[in-house]
C-alpha positions as CSV (number, residue, x, y, z in Angstrom):
1,M,0.2,0.2,-0.1
2,P,1.4,3.4,-0.9
3,V,2.7,5.4,2.7
4,S,0.2,8.1,2.1
5,A,-2.9,5.6,2.0
6,E,-0.9,3.8,5.0
7,S,-1.2,7.1,6.8
8,A,-4.8,8.3,5.9
9,V,-7.0,4.8,5.5
10,G,-7.7,2.2,8.1
11,H,-9.5,-0.9,8.5
12,D,-12.9,1.1,7.9
13,E,-12.1,2.3,4.9
14,L,-10.9,-0.5,3.2
15,A,-14.3,-2.0,3.9
16,V,-15.6,1.0,2.2
17,L,-13.2,-0.4,-0.5
18,K,-13.9,-3.7,-1.1
19,L,-17.6,-2.9,-0.9
20,L,-16.9,-0.4,-4.1
21,A,-15.1,-2.7,-5.8
22,L,-18.4,-5.6,-4.8
23,E,-20.2,-2.6,-7.1
24,G,-18.0,-3.0,-9.7
25,G,-15.5,-0.5,-9.2
26,L,-12.3,-2.0,-10.7
27,E,-14.3,-2.2,-14.0
28,G,-14.5,1.2,-14.3
29,D,-16.8,4.1,-12.8
30,V,-20.0,3.0,-10.8
31,K,-22.8,5.5,-9.3
32,I,-23.2,5.3,-5.6
33,S,-24.8,7.8,-2.7
34,C,-23.7,8.0,0.4
35,S,-27.6,6.8,1.6
36,H,-26.8,4.2,-0.2
37,L,-23.2,3.1,1.2
38,A,-24.1,4.5,4.6
39,D,-26.8,1.8,4.7
40,R,-24.2,-1.1,3.4
41,L,-21.9,-0.1,6.1
42,N,-24.5,0.3,8.8
43,A,-23.3,4.0,9.7
44,S,-24.4,7.5,9.0
45,N,-24.4,9.5,5.7
46,Q,-21.8,11.7,7.2
47,T,-19.3,8.8,8.2
48,A,-20.3,7.0,4.7
49,S,-18.8,10.3,3.5
50,R,-15.8,10.8,5.2
51,R,-14.8,7.6,4.5
52,L,-14.9,8.1,0.8
53,Q,-13.0,11.3,1.2
54,R,-10.3,9.4,2.9
55,L,-10.0,7.0,0.0
56,E,-10.1,9.7,-2.5
57,S,-7.2,11.4,-0.2
58,A,-4.7,8.5,0.0
59,G,-5.4,7.8,-4.0
60,L,-7.5,5.1,-3.8
61,L,-10.4,6.4,-5.5
62,G,-11.3,8.7,-8.1
63,R,-14.7,10.1,-7.8
64,D,-17.2,12.9,-9.1
65,T,-19.7,14.3,-7.7
66,V,-23.0,15.0,-9.5
67,S,-26.2,16.4,-8.2
68,D,-28.1,13.0,-7.7
69,G,-25.0,10.9,-6.0
70,Q,-21.4,10.3,-7.4
71,W,-19.1,8.3,-9.8
72,V,-16.3,6.4,-8.5
73,A,-13.6,4.1,-9.8
74,I,-11.0,2.5,-7.9
75,T,-7.6,3.6,-8.9
76,D,-4.6,1.1,-9.9
77,D,-3.2,1.7,-6.3
78,G,-6.6,0.7,-4.7
79,E,-6.8,-2.4,-6.8
80,R,-3.1,-3.1,-5.8
81,T,-4.2,-2.7,-1.8
82,L,-7.1,-5.1,-2.3
83,H,-4.9,-7.7,-3.9
84,A,-2.6,-7.4,-0.8
85,E,-5.8,-7.8,1.4
86,Y,-6.5,-10.9,-0.8
87,E,-3.3,-12.2,-0.6
88,D,-3.4,-11.7,3.6
89,Y,-6.5,-13.6,3.4
90,R,-4.7,-16.4,1.1
91,R,-1.7,-16.9,3.3
92,I,-4.5,-17.9,5.9
93,F,-6.8,-20.1,3.9
94,E,-4.6,-21.7,1.6
95,A,-0.9,-23.5,2.5
96,N,1.1,-22.5,-0.3
97,S,1.9,-18.8,0.3
98,E,4.0,-18.2,-3.2
99,I,3.1,-15.0,-5.0
100,E,3.2,-15.7,-8.9
101,L,4.9,-12.8,-11.1
102,D,5.7,-12.9,-14.7
103,G,7.6,-10.5,-17.1
104,I,10.2,-10.2,-19.1
105,I,14.2,-10.3,-18.8
106,T,15.5,-6.9,-19.7
107,S,19.3,-5.2,-19.0
108,G,19.9,-2.9,-16.2
109,M,22.1,0.3,-15.5
110,G,24.7,-2.0,-13.8
111,E,24.1,0.0,-10.4
112,G,22.9,-3.9,-8.9
113,R,26.7,-5.2,-9.4
114,H,28.5,-2.2,-7.5
115,Y,25.9,-2.4,-4.6
116,I,25.5,-6.1,-4.2
117,S,29.6,-6.3,-4.2
118,L,29.9,-3.7,-1.0
119,P,31.2,-5.3,1.8
120,G,28.8,-3.8,4.3
121,Y,25.8,-5.8,2.3
122,Q,28.3,-9.2,1.3
123,R,28.7,-10.2,5.1
124,Q,24.7,-10.0,5.7
125,F,24.1,-11.9,2.5
126,E,26.4,-14.5,3.3
127,D,25.2,-14.8,7.3
128,R,21.2,-14.3,6.3
129,L,20.7,-16.0,2.9
130,G,23.3,-18.3,2.9
131,Y,25.1,-17.2,0.3
132,E,27.6,-14.8,-1.8
133,P,25.6,-13.6,-4.5
134,F,27.1,-12.7,-7.6
135,P,27.7,-9.4,-8.4
136,G,25.1,-7.9,-10.0
137,T,21.0,-8.7,-10.6
138,L,18.9,-10.4,-12.9
139,N,16.1,-7.6,-14.2
140,V,12.7,-8.2,-14.7
141,D,10.0,-5.8,-16.3
142,L,6.4,-7.1,-14.8
143,H,3.3,-8.0,-17.2
144,D,0.7,-5.1,-16.1
145,D,-1.2,-7.7,-13.9
146,S,1.9,-8.8,-11.6
147,V,2.2,-5.0,-11.1
148,R,-0.5,-5.0,-9.7
149,R,-0.3,-8.3,-7.4
150,R,3.5,-7.4,-6.6
151,S,2.3,-5.5,-3.7
152,A,0.9,-9.0,-2.3
153,I,4.8,-9.3,-1.2
154,G,4.3,-7.1,1.6
155,S,2.2,-9.7,3.6
156,L,5.4,-11.9,3.1
157,E,8.0,-12.4,5.8
158,P,11.2,-10.8,4.6
159,V,15.0,-11.4,5.3
160,P,16.5,-7.9,6.4
161,I,19.0,-6.7,5.2
162,D,20.7,-3.6,7.6
163,G,21.9,0.0,6.7
164,W,25.1,0.5,7.2
165,E,27.9,3.4,6.7
166,D,31.8,3.6,5.8
167,D,33.9,6.6,5.6
168,D,31.9,8.1,2.2
169,R,28.6,7.8,2.9
170,T,25.4,5.8,4.2
171,Y,24.1,3.2,2.7
172,G,20.1,2.2,3.0
173,P,18.6,-0.7,4.4
174,A,17.1,-3.3,2.5
175,V,15.1,-6.4,2.3
176,C,15.1,-10.0,0.2
177,Y,12.6,-12.6,-0.1
178,S,13.0,-16.1,-1.5
179,A,12.4,-16.5,-4.9
180,T,12.1,-19.4,-7.6
181,I,12.7,-18.3,-11.5
182,E,11.2,-20.6,-14.3
183,T,11.6,-19.9,-17.7
184,A,9.7,-20.5,-20.8
185,D,10.7,-23.7,-21.2
186,G,10.1,-24.9,-17.6
187,E,13.4,-24.9,-16.5
188,R,13.6,-23.8,-12.6
189,Y,16.3,-22.3,-10.3
190,D,15.4,-22.1,-6.6
191,T,18.2,-20.4,-4.5
192,A,17.4,-17.0,-5.7
193,H,16.1,-13.8,-3.7
194,I,14.5,-10.5,-4.7
195,I,15.8,-7.5,-3.2
196,A,14.6,-4.2,-3.0
197,P,15.2,-0.9,-0.6
198,E,13.1,-1.4,2.9
199,R,10.8,1.5,1.9
200,T,10.5,2.5,-1.5
201,H,7.2,2.1,-3.9
202,H,9.5,3.4,-6.8
203,D,10.0,1.0,-9.9
204,E,6.9,-1.2,-9.2
205,D,6.6,-2.2,-12.5
206,Q,10.6,-3.9,-12.0
207,L,12.0,-7.0,-9.9
208,E,15.6,-7.4,-9.0
209,V,16.8,-11.0,-8.7
210,I,20.0,-12.3,-6.5
211,A,21.0,-15.6,-6.7
212,P,24.6,-17.3,-6.1
213,D,24.9,-18.1,-9.7
214,K,24.9,-15.5,-13.1
215,L,21.3,-16.1,-13.7
216,R,21.1,-15.1,-17.6
217,E,24.2,-17.9,-18.2
218,E,22.4,-20.9,-15.6
219,L,19.4,-20.6,-17.3
220,G,20.2,-19.4,-20.7
221,L,18.5,-16.2,-20.5
222,E,18.6,-13.2,-22.8
223,D,16.6,-9.8,-23.0
224,D,12.8,-10.1,-24.0
225,D,12.9,-13.7,-22.6
226,H,9.9,-14.4,-20.7
227,V,10.1,-16.0,-17.1
228,V,7.9,-16.5,-13.8
229,V,8.9,-15.6,-10.7
230,Y,7.3,-17.2,-7.5
231,V,8.0,-15.0,-4.5
232,G,7.7,-16.7,-1.1
233,D,8.1,-20.5,0.5
234,R,7.1,-23.1,-1.8
235,Q,5.6,-26.0,0.6
């Protein structure tokens, strides 16, 4: 969930978002009145209106007020928030807690090689992940449906990588999640992790994957090849 949404909405607002999705708010604009929403929530019109305002302020909902009600539509951020809620419940009721993300291989800017090789990170990778990563990342551009599902990763238990500093600068913390890479030919690589800055909502359409081996060579991957990344523990 975006940082602004975390501070603006709670369980009551998420209940409204779910109701609007059930009314068709994910498919496009739906017309709704505060009185109708209040009846569904067993709350006052003022309460219903405040919850809609908070959802709009958080960027989870778009609204257009007209004389006899309002047209509302759930935004992309709102849909990602609902996906995250769904994944929480899926983890409760289903044994397999993996999140499936698909995309294509792309070339990065080479920054991953530099940061992965820094000693303050390397020591933690070896201690907490159990291996020394190949100095570089496998970059995956996610398809649109996987961009929406990506927010569900926040429901998984991460491996924390602490921030640290040297004489020149401070380096921020990161989080890692266990991952399996599967190619279009069905070949799999299990000892991998996705890595991301601990607090970021940028580049949600991309994954960076680290592993003990150079994954492009290990799996015979080239730019634009399709892969599926299974994030989480396979049971």
